[in-house]
BADOBA-121289 format. One line per 10 residues: number of its first residue (from 1); their letters; for each residue x, y, z of C-alpha. Coordinates in Angstrom, 3 decimals. Example, Ala and Ser with C-alpha at 12.3 -4.5 7.8 and 13.67 -1.06 7.14 Angstrom:
<nodes>
1> AS> 12.300/-4.500/7.800 | 13.670/-1.060/7.140
</nodes>
This chain:
<nodes>
1> XXXXXXXXXX> 0.000/0.000/0.000 | 0.971/3.658/-0.218 | 3.681/4.405/2.419 | 2.011/7.760/3.165 | -1.419/6.254/3.751 | -2.792/6.622/7.271 | -5.704/4.230/6.871 | -6.466/0.926/5.210 | -8.011/1.014/1.753 | -11.152/-0.813/2.901
11> XXXXXXXXXX> -13.029/-0.250/-0.348 | -10.173/-1.765/-2.327 | -9.845/-4.728/0.030 | -13.579/-5.479/-0.009 | -14.134/-5.124/-3.762 | -11.015/-7.078/-4.735 | -11.449/-9.971/-2.294 | -15.196/-10.205/-2.959 | -14.727/-10.100/-6.720 | -12.048/-12.776/-6.588
21> XXXXXXXXXX> -14.233/-14.947/-4.344 | -17.166/-14.700/-6.765 | -14.929/-15.583/-9.706 | -13.314/-18.608/-8.028 | -16.658/-19.858/-6.701 | -18.202/-19.682/-10.179 | -15.277/-21.540/-11.750 | -15.237/-24.257/-9.093 | -19.005/-24.838/-9.073 | -19.659/-24.250/-12.773
31> XXXXXXXXXX> -19.668/-27.916/-13.812 | -21.845/-29.050/-10.927 | -24.416/-26.245/-11.069 | -24.372/-25.683/-14.822 | -22.591/-22.778/-16.479 | -25.874/-21.247/-17.553 | -27.539/-21.601/-14.165 | -28.783/-18.529/-12.345 | -26.343/-19.106/-9.484 | -23.207/-19.299/-11.639
41> XXXXXXXXXX> -24.210/-16.459/-13.956 | -24.986/-14.292/-10.925 | -21.582/-14.961/-9.395 | -19.799/-14.299/-12.696 | -21.646/-11.019/-13.166 | -20.932/-10.135/-9.550 | -17.235/-10.848/-10.084 | -17.089/-8.577/-13.128 | -18.957/-5.755/-11.386 | -16.849/-5.966/-8.227
51> XXXXXXXXXX> -13.524/-6.097/-10.081 | -14.520/-3.132/-12.252 | -15.512/-1.298/-9.072 | -12.108/-2.181/-7.619 | -10.250/-0.693/-10.588 | -12.443/2.424/-10.510 | -11.918/2.854/-6.767 | -8.147/2.417/-6.988 | -7.979/5.014/-9.765 | -9.822/7.611/-7.663
61> XXXXXXXXXX> -8.750/7.028/-4.070 | -5.917/9.149/-2.691 | -3.981/6.294/-1.072 | -4.869/3.106/-2.984 | -3.958/-0.442/-2.063 | -2.957/-0.968/-5.715 | -1.426/2.091/-7.344 | -2.516/1.500/-10.937 | -0.050/4.113/-12.205 | 2.733/1.578/-11.598
71> XXXXXXXXXX> 1.445/-0.317/-14.632 | 2.383/2.623/-16.855 | 5.803/1.013/-17.027 | 5.380/-2.053/-19.252 | 8.107/-3.918/-17.377 | 6.107/-3.852/-14.153 | 3.099/-5.272/-15.968 | 5.330/-7.864/-17.619 | 6.669/-9.009/-14.252 | 3.116/-9.337/-12.920
81> XXXXXXXXXX> 2.008/-11.262/-16.012 | 4.955/-13.644/-15.634 | 4.155/-14.168/-11.944 | 0.525/-14.921/-12.786 | 1.359/-17.218/-15.715 | 3.926/-19.246/-13.774 | 1.488/-19.809/-10.915 | -1.524/-20.486/-13.153 | 0.389/-23.031/-15.234 | 3.187/-24.917/-13.491
91> XXXXXXXXXX> 2.273/-24.387/-9.854 | -1.420/-25.087/-10.434 | -0.549/-28.401/-12.116 | 1.168/-29.680/-8.964 | -2.205/-30.581/-7.434 | -3.273/-32.749/-10.371 | 0.157/-34.329/-10.789 | 0.104/-35.229/-7.096 | -3.342/-36.821/-7.476 | -1.981/-38.865/-10.370
101> XXXXXXXXXX> 1.088/-40.032/-8.453 | -0.753/-40.871/-5.236 | -4.173/-42.082/-6.289 | -3.467/-43.088/-9.876 | -0.134/-44.857/-9.369 | -0.754/-45.767/-5.738 | 2.254/-43.968/-4.247 | 2.282/-42.820/-0.638 | 2.512/-39.076/0.114 | 6.217/-39.517/0.935
111> XXXXXXXXXX> 6.887/-41.498/-2.234 | 5.042/-38.921/-4.331 | 6.999/-36.105/-2.698 | 10.297/-37.829/-3.483 | 9.309/-37.928/-7.173 | 9.145/-34.131/-7.173 | 12.702/-33.821/-5.821 | 14.371/-33.441/-9.252 | 12.246/-30.358/-9.881 | 12.728/-28.922/-6.396
121> XXXXXXXXXX> 16.476/-29.554/-6.197 | 17.201/-28.162/-9.647 | 15.150/-25.075/-8.855 | 17.073/-24.651/-5.595 | 20.540/-24.992/-7.124 | 19.897/-23.095/-10.367 | 18.318/-20.071/-8.631 | 21.646/-18.611/-7.355 | 23.124/-19.035/-10.833 | 20.135/-17.237/-12.325
131> XXXXXXXXXX> 20.643/-14.437/-9.807 | 24.234/-13.992/-10.974 | 23.202/-14.195/-14.618 | 20.820/-11.271/-14.101 | 23.904/-9.036/-13.872 | 24.971/-10.068/-17.388 | 21.858/-11.218/-19.228 | 18.820/-9.009/-19.978 | 16.071/-9.686/-17.458 | 13.480/-10.325/-20.144
141> XXXXXXXXXX> 15.715/-13.078/-21.560 | 15.817/-14.782/-18.155 | 12.118/-14.446/-17.365 | 10.888/-15.026/-20.920 | 13.346/-17.865/-21.468 | 12.383/-19.436/-18.161 | 8.703/-19.318/-19.107 | 9.550/-20.991/-22.433 | 11.294/-23.777/-20.515 | 8.204/-24.159/-18.317
151> XXXXXXXXXX> 6.128/-24.438/-21.501 | 8.427/-27.164/-22.839 | 8.353/-28.949/-19.477 | 4.558/-29.105/-19.429 | 4.515/-30.436/-22.993 | 7.113/-33.083/-22.076 | 4.822/-34.339/-19.302 | 2.041/-35.056/-21.803 | 1.547/-38.437/-23.449 | 0.614/-40.277/-20.251
161> XXXXXXXXXX> -1.366/-43.506/-20.543 | -2.767/-46.187/-18.253 | 0.543/-48.081/-18.465 | 2.798/-45.082/-17.782 | 5.167/-44.988/-14.813 | 6.168/-41.892/-12.889 | 9.393/-41.712/-14.923 | 7.285/-40.451/-17.839 | 7.183/-37.148/-15.927 | 10.901/-37.027/-15.101
171> XXXXXXXXXX> 12.068/-35.142/-18.203 | 9.409/-32.505/-17.657 | 10.318/-32.192/-13.975 | 13.982/-31.566/-14.840 | 13.233/-28.882/-17.428 | 10.613/-27.310/-15.131 | 13.118/-27.039/-12.285 | 15.481/-25.012/-14.462 | 12.690/-22.873/-15.903 | 11.124/-22.058/-12.537
181> XXXXXXXXXX> 14.517/-21.007/-11.162 | 15.215/-18.710/-14.119 | 11.862/-16.981/-13.619 | 11.695/-16.826/-9.833 | 15.208/-15.520/-9.204 | 14.836/-12.141/-10.991 | 11.058/-11.757/-10.786 | 10.668/-10.112/-7.374 | 13.635/-7.785/-7.881 | 12.241/-6.766/-11.263
191> XXXXXXXXXX> 8.910/-5.704/-9.758 | 10.776/-3.588/-7.189 | 13.454/-2.161/-9.500 | 11.076/-0.487/-11.943 | 9.088/1.511/-9.374 | 10.121/4.525/-7.283 | 11.938/3.473/-4.084 | 9.089/4.690/-1.874 | 6.731/2.358/-3.791 | 8.960/-0.712/-3.571
201> XXXXXXXXXX> 6.796/-2.364/-0.923 | 3.663/-1.853/-2.984 | 5.388/-3.143/-6.117 | 6.490/-6.295/-4.350 | 3.044/-6.779/-2.821 | 1.260/-6.410/-6.170 | 3.608/-8.936/-7.768 | 2.975/-11.395/-4.922 | -0.768/-10.856/-5.308 | -0.555/-11.795/-8.984
211> XXXXXXXXXX> 1.227/-14.992/-7.943 | -1.516/-15.923/-5.483 | -4.325/-15.006/-7.860 | -2.620/-17.116/-10.519 | -2.575/-20.165/-8.260 | -6.196/-19.659/-7.206 | -7.620/-19.103/-10.675 | -5.296/-21.621/-12.325 | -6.146/-24.422/-9.918 | -9.863/-23.667/-10.153
221> XXXXXXXXXX> -9.863/-23.241/-13.931 | -7.822/-26.355/-14.665 | -9.942/-28.283/-12.176 | -13.181/-27.229/-13.856 | -11.803/-28.204/-17.266 | -10.453/-31.485/-15.872 | -13.823/-32.471/-14.425 | -15.571/-31.556/-17.681 | -13.178/-33.709/-19.730 | -13.582/-36.695/-17.406
231> XXXXXXXXXX> -17.372/-36.448/-17.354 | -17.562/-36.027/-21.144 | -15.357/-39.035/-21.911 | -16.477/-41.477/-19.200 | -18.118/-44.645/-20.529 | -19.685/-47.757/-19.016 | -19.900/-47.815/-15.210 | -17.675/-44.731/-15.007 | -20.315/-42.665/-16.809 | -22.535/-42.901/-13.727
241> XXXXXXXXXX> -19.855/-41.559/-11.376 | -19.966/-37.813/-10.497 | -17.224/-35.735/-12.117 | -15.934/-34.585/-8.708 | -15.304/-38.226/-7.746 | -13.631/-39.024/-11.070 | -11.242/-36.106/-10.575 | -9.908/-37.503/-7.286 | -7.524/-39.838/-9.118 | -8.820/-43.026/-7.480
251> XXXXXXXXXX> -10.782/-45.667/-9.431 | -14.379/-45.449/-8.122 | -15.315/-48.893/-9.522 | -13.587/-52.061/-8.211 | -11.775/-54.525/-10.451 | -8.561/-54.476/-12.530 | -10.371/-53.770/-15.813 | -12.246/-50.852/-14.286 | -9.015/-49.520/-12.779 | -7.253/-49.585/-16.157
261> XXXXXXXXXX> -10.234/-47.923/-17.853 | -10.255/-45.257/-15.176 | -6.504/-44.624/-15.495 | -6.937/-44.214/-19.255 | -9.683/-41.670/-18.628 | -7.728/-39.861/-15.914 | -4.519/-39.609/-17.965 | -6.478/-38.296/-20.958 | -7.834/-35.487/-18.807 | -4.382/-34.857/-17.361
271> XXXXXXXXXX> -2.826/-34.667/-20.834 | -5.446/-32.152/-21.920 | -4.996/-29.790/-18.972 | -1.205/-30.063/-19.330 | -1.665/-28.672/-22.835 | -3.823/-25.819/-21.531 | -1.245/-25.055/-18.823 | 1.487/-25.030/-21.478 | -0.510/-22.505/-23.523 | -0.823/-20.264/-20.449
281> XXXXXXXXXX> 2.934/-20.523/-19.818 | 3.700/-19.751/-23.473 | 1.460/-16.683/-23.378 | 3.357/-15.560/-20.279 | 6.663/-16.064/-22.099 | 5.579/-14.015/-25.122 | 4.244/-11.171/-22.987 | 7.427/-11.189/-20.883 | 9.577/-10.740/-23.988 | 7.290/-7.981/-25.282
291> XXXXXXXXXX> 6.693/-6.000/-22.077 | 9.937/-6.199/-20.078 | 12.362/-3.473/-21.171 | 15.771/-2.527/-19.833 | 15.086/1.212/-19.965 | 12.285/0.884/-17.401 | 14.702/-0.048/-14.620 | 15.575/2.677/-12.148 | 19.330/2.894/-11.632 | 20.647/3.233/-8.103
301> XXXXXXXXXX> 22.387/6.499/-9.014 | 19.122/7.961/-10.213 | 19.747/7.313/-13.890 | 17.795/5.008/-16.103 | 19.355/1.690/-17.022 | 19.989/1.314/-20.751 | 18.221/-1.305/-22.826 | 19.631/-4.753/-22.189 | 21.395/-3.667/-18.978 | 18.906/-3.953/-16.104
311> XXXXXX> 21.667/-5.184/-13.859 | 21.993/-1.868/-12.023 | 19.201/-2.782/-9.650 | 17.849/-6.105/-10.828 | 20.742/-8.317/-9.905 | 19.677/-11.141/-7.645
</nodes>
């Protein structure tokens, strides 16, 4: 929020949180209630009205929670888009990949967690390298390139079938670990480095908000699509099972044949939402390359960093 503000922006808090709640509720309940139902349409309309009211309020209030003028610098918007896209694509997929590993392949929570170690460890060890690279490589190349690697990783995870083992995901996990590190390392510093020093806290907070909104909307949106795909393609006994149950990753009908049929259905849905997540990540990559510019960075001496040299303040 504005460092000079002496009160909380209650109107901004209420309109933003309420609008986001209405949007997420509509996405989550859309399949069950029907997308054309009065309830879902009402919540979607409410979300649009509240979020428009939020933008209007933030543009008029003296000390806003979100200073919309920060988005006049394309680089700030690019950093927020990248934060949203990374969360809505890769991070949102973790839930459904975990369901596949645990309920689909029968792994314990510990065993499933161990399978994610290649991604986590690579992200951990590559992040410091990415921080050092930000002093030599244009920030948009790191963030945009990292988002391209996330796109490739999600595409590599596709092609699952009922007979697949967890190793089918390994290549994607490795590439994702590198991509996530390249994006995460410079992202927060980018959001701070392109705003006036007195707005650094607000810049960081807005970027973090885009991350959280990305996870919330990505998880809900992919989940709604996942349930729709499962319900639309279920046959035989599985066709009588509610979509919410099918999406849990556990065969709802006993018997080896039913289990194999269910795994085929589940992996089809997983492959489809992996493609959607990859499209989201690719869109984030393109917008990162387009929006992030070296000249938007504020140099520590008060000058403006030249194009391709954001290292004056963006080094990790």
